[in-house]
C-alpha positions as CSV (number, residue, x, y, z in Angstrom):
1,M,6.9,-91.8,110.5
2,K,6.2,-92.4,106.8
3,G,8.5,-93.3,104.0
4,F,12.2,-93.9,104.0
5,I,15.5,-92.8,102.5
6,Q,17.8,-95.3,100.8
7,P,21.4,-94.6,99.7
8,F,22.7,-95.3,96.2
9,R,26.1,-96.4,97.5
10,A,27.6,-96.8,94.0
11,R,26.9,-93.2,93.3
12,C,28.6,-91.8,96.4
13,A,31.5,-89.5,95.5
14,L,34.5,-87.8,97.2
15,W,34.4,-84.1,97.5
16,T,37.9,-82.6,97.8
17,G,37.0,-78.9,98.3
18,A,37.0,-77.1,101.6
19,P,33.9,-78.0,103.7
20,A,33.1,-74.3,104.2
21,R,32.4,-73.9,100.5
22,H,30.0,-76.9,100.1
23,A,26.9,-74.7,100.3
24,D,28.2,-72.1,97.8
25,V,29.1,-74.7,95.2
26,A,25.8,-76.6,95.7
27,A,23.8,-73.5,95.3
28,S,25.2,-72.6,91.9
29,F,25.7,-76.1,90.5
30,R,22.2,-77.4,91.2
31,R,20.6,-74.5,89.3
32,G,22.5,-75.3,86.2
33,C,21.9,-71.8,84.8
34,G,21.2,-73.2,81.3
35,R,24.6,-74.8,81.2
36,A,24.5,-78.0,83.3
37,S,28.2,-78.7,82.8
38,V,29.3,-75.5,84.7
39,F,29.5,-74.8,88.4
40,A,30.8,-71.8,90.4
41,S,32.8,-71.3,93.6
42,I,34.5,-68.6,95.5
43,S,38.3,-68.4,95.2
44,P,40.5,-69.4,98.2
45,D,41.2,-65.7,99.0
46,S,37.4,-64.9,98.9
47,R,37.9,-62.2,96.3
48,E,36.8,-63.8,93.1
49,I,33.9,-65.9,91.8
50,R,35.1,-68.6,89.4
51,F,33.3,-70.8,86.9
52,Y,34.5,-74.3,86.1
53,N,33.7,-77.1,83.7
54,A,32.0,-79.8,85.9
55,Y,33.6,-82.7,83.9
56,T,37.2,-81.5,83.4
57,L,37.3,-79.1,86.5
58,Q,39.1,-76.6,84.2
59,K,38.5,-73.0,85.0
60,K,36.3,-71.4,82.3
61,S,36.0,-67.8,83.5
62,I,36.3,-65.4,86.4
63,L,33.5,-63.0,87.3
64,C,33.3,-60.2,89.8
65,Q,36.7,-59.6,91.3
66,Y,36.9,-57.6,94.5
67,K,39.7,-56.2,96.7
68,K,37.8,-57.2,99.8
69,Y,36.1,-60.2,101.2
70,I,33.1,-61.8,99.4
71,K,30.9,-63.4,102.1
72,N,28.9,-65.6,99.7
73,F,26.9,-65.6,96.5
74,L,23.7,-66.8,94.9
75,I,22.2,-67.1,91.4
76,D,18.7,-65.7,91.0
77,F,15.8,-68.0,90.2
78,K,15.7,-67.0,86.5
79,C,19.5,-67.7,86.2
80,K,20.3,-64.3,84.9
81,I,21.7,-62.4,87.9
82,L,24.7,-63.2,90.1
83,I,24.0,-61.9,93.6
84,I,27.0,-61.2,95.8
85,S,27.3,-60.4,99.5
86,H,30.1,-57.8,99.9
87,E,30.4,-56.2,103.4
88,S,27.0,-54.4,104.0
89,R,26.1,-54.5,100.3
90,I,24.2,-56.8,98.1
91,V,25.7,-56.5,94.6
92,L,23.8,-57.6,91.5
93,C,25.8,-58.5,88.3
94,D,24.9,-59.9,84.9
95,L,25.6,-63.6,85.1
96,N,26.9,-63.9,81.5
97,T,29.1,-60.8,81.4
98,G,29.9,-60.0,85.1
99,Q,28.7,-56.4,84.4
100,H,27.6,-54.5,87.6
101,L,23.8,-53.9,87.5
102,S,22.9,-52.4,90.8
103,T,23.7,-52.4,94.6
104,I,21.5,-52.7,97.6
105,T,22.9,-51.4,100.8
106,D,21.7,-52.8,104.1
107,E,22.5,-50.0,106.5
108,S,21.7,-52.0,109.6
109,S,24.1,-54.9,108.8
110,Y,27.8,-55.0,109.3
111,M,28.2,-58.1,107.0
112,V,25.3,-59.3,104.9
113,K,24.9,-63.0,104.3
114,L,22.7,-64.3,101.4
115,L,20.5,-67.2,102.2
116,A,18.0,-67.9,99.5
117,T,16.4,-66.7,96.3
118,G,13.1,-67.6,94.7
119,T,10.0,-66.2,92.9
120,N,6.3,-65.8,93.4
121,S,3.7,-64.9,90.8
122,K,4.7,-61.2,90.9
123,F,8.5,-60.7,91.5
124,T,11.8,-62.2,92.5
125,L,12.5,-62.8,96.1
126,L,15.8,-62.6,98.0
127,V,16.4,-63.6,101.6
128,S,19.4,-62.3,103.5
129,C,20.5,-62.0,107.2
130,D,22.9,-59.8,109.1
131,C,25.0,-62.8,110.2
132,Y,23.1,-62.9,113.5
133,R,19.5,-63.6,114.2
134,V,17.4,-61.4,111.8
135,L,16.1,-62.5,108.4
136,K,15.4,-59.9,105.7
137,V,13.1,-60.5,102.7
138,W,13.7,-58.4,99.6
139,N,11.8,-57.7,96.4
140,L,14.8,-58.1,94.0
141,D,13.1,-56.4,91.1
142,T,12.4,-53.1,93.0
143,K,15.2,-53.5,95.5
144,Q,12.7,-52.9,98.3
145,L,12.8,-54.5,101.8
146,L,9.5,-56.5,102.3
147,H,9.9,-58.0,105.7
148,T,12.3,-58.1,108.7
149,L,11.7,-61.4,110.5
150,H,12.6,-61.9,114.2
151,G,12.4,-65.2,116.0
152,H,15.6,-67.1,116.0
153,T,17.8,-66.8,119.1
154,D,21.2,-67.5,117.6
155,E,23.0,-67.1,114.3
156,L,21.1,-67.9,111.1
157,K,22.7,-70.6,109.0
158,C,20.3,-71.4,106.1
159,A,17.0,-70.7,104.4
160,A,14.9,-71.9,101.5
161,I,11.9,-70.5,99.6
162,S,9.1,-72.8,98.5
163,P,8.6,-73.3,94.7
164,D,5.5,-71.1,94.7
165,G,7.3,-68.3,96.7
166,K,4.8,-68.3,99.5
167,I,6.7,-70.1,102.3
168,L,10.2,-69.6,103.8
169,V,12.0,-72.2,105.9
170,S,15.0,-71.1,108.0
171,G,17.6,-72.9,110.1
172,S,19.8,-71.6,112.9
173,L,22.6,-72.3,115.4
174,D,19.8,-72.3,118.0
175,T,18.9,-75.8,116.6
176,T,15.4,-74.8,115.4
177,V,13.8,-74.8,112.0
178,K,11.2,-72.1,111.5
179,V,8.5,-72.0,108.8
180,W,7.3,-68.5,107.7
181,D,4.4,-67.1,105.7
182,L,6.1,-64.7,103.2
183,E,3.0,-62.7,102.4
184,F,2.4,-61.6,105.9
185,G,5.9,-62.0,107.3
186,E,4.8,-64.3,110.2
187,V,6.1,-67.5,111.6
188,L,3.7,-70.5,111.1
189,Y,5.4,-73.0,113.3
190,T,8.8,-74.0,114.8
191,I,10.5,-77.4,114.7
192,N,12.6,-78.4,117.7
193,K,13.7,-82.0,116.7
194,H,17.4,-81.3,115.9
195,S,19.9,-81.4,118.8
196,D,22.6,-79.2,117.2
197,C,23.0,-76.4,114.6
198,V,20.7,-76.6,111.5
199,T,23.1,-76.2,108.6
200,S,20.9,-76.6,105.5
201,V,17.2,-76.7,104.4
202,A,15.7,-77.6,101.0
203,F,12.3,-77.9,99.4
204,S,11.2,-80.7,97.2
205,S,10.2,-79.6,93.7
206,D,6.4,-80.0,94.4
207,G,6.7,-77.9,97.5
208,Q,4.8,-80.3,99.6
209,T,7.8,-81.5,101.7
210,F,11.1,-80.0,102.8
211,A,14.3,-81.4,104.4
212,S,16.6,-80.1,107.1
213,A,20.2,-81.1,107.9
214,S,22.2,-80.6,111.1
215,W,25.5,-81.0,112.9
216,D,23.6,-83.6,114.9
217,K,24.4,-85.9,111.9
218,T,20.8,-86.3,110.8
219,I,18.7,-85.3,107.8
220,R,15.0,-85.1,108.4
221,I,12.2,-84.7,105.9
222,W,9.0,-82.9,106.9
223,D,5.4,-82.4,105.6
224,L,5.0,-78.7,104.9
225,D,1.3,-78.4,105.8
226,S,1.4,-80.4,109.1
227,G,5.0,-80.1,110.2
228,E,5.0,-83.9,110.7
229,E,8.3,-85.7,110.3
230,L,8.1,-88.1,107.4
231,C,11.5,-89.8,107.7
232,S,15.0,-89.4,109.1
233,L,18.5,-90.3,108.0
234,Q,21.5,-90.9,110.3
235,N,24.8,-89.7,108.7
236,Q,28.3,-90.6,109.9
237,D,29.4,-87.0,110.2
238,Y,28.1,-83.5,110.3
239,V,25.8,-82.7,107.4
240,T,26.7,-79.4,105.8
241,S,24.4,-79.1,102.8
242,I,21.4,-80.8,101.1
243,V,19.4,-80.4,97.9
244,F,16.6,-82.3,96.2
245,S,16.8,-83.4,92.6
246,V,14.3,-81.7,90.2
247,S,12.2,-84.9,90.2
248,G,12.2,-85.0,94.0
249,A,13.3,-88.7,93.8
250,L,16.8,-88.0,95.0
251,L,18.2,-86.1,98.0
252,I,21.9,-85.1,97.8
253,S,23.8,-84.4,101.0
254,G,27.3,-83.0,101.6
255,G,29.2,-84.0,104.8
256,Y,31.9,-82.4,106.8
257,D,34.0,-85.5,106.2
258,G,34.2,-84.5,102.5
259,T,31.7,-86.9,101.0
260,I,28.6,-86.4,98.9
261,K,25.8,-89.0,99.3
262,I,22.9,-89.5,96.9
263,W,19.8,-90.9,98.5
264,G,16.6,-92.3,97.0
265,V,13.5,-90.8,98.6
266,I,10.2,-92.7,98.7
267,L,7.4,-90.8,100.6
């Protein structure tokens, strides 16, 4: 294996939120949305999306209140649209005002789960699943379904789109990571190195590498072209979420034990 991951111990922090919301908070916070001091989360009753000041933790605003359960949410790649999973519907709202823009109904899904958003040279992409084994890729601009991807044998947990919008990586309870061609909707290769559920995947900013995290307490970094494992990190508890910094020099991980670790990546 090439390279290594080194922890910046002085920058480790304690996360006091519920572990089930790690991924939601990370998804909104890392994008910044033009206001780096703000992050968003779902309320404890799963009916509101709340924005907070990242430094004071004071609530700034509430967007998109619902009478029923919000499964999860994402913020589009351009940081203009709040994308909400609500039962079998994908609801699009203006990020600044909360105004409803449009709704996509997935007739074949009882409960839609949002996994990833990105963009290619032509349009904005959204990846969802039906909370089971099937991935769906949408053109968010036209609201059209582009691909339905079959291959995982158990519940889907995570996905990430490459910076150029050409590749999708997905992780599942079946312990595998799959790499997909988004133009043709075909699987390129499958990784079977994890021994437990794959909880999170993330691309580096240059798109040449990606990372996967698992309940097997490891984080692994892979070369996209070859599928070769470049390095591995052993964590003390289940890893629930990961994300690369914009420069690609740092990898941030969230653990089930409530800690966030920041790792220096040299590849």
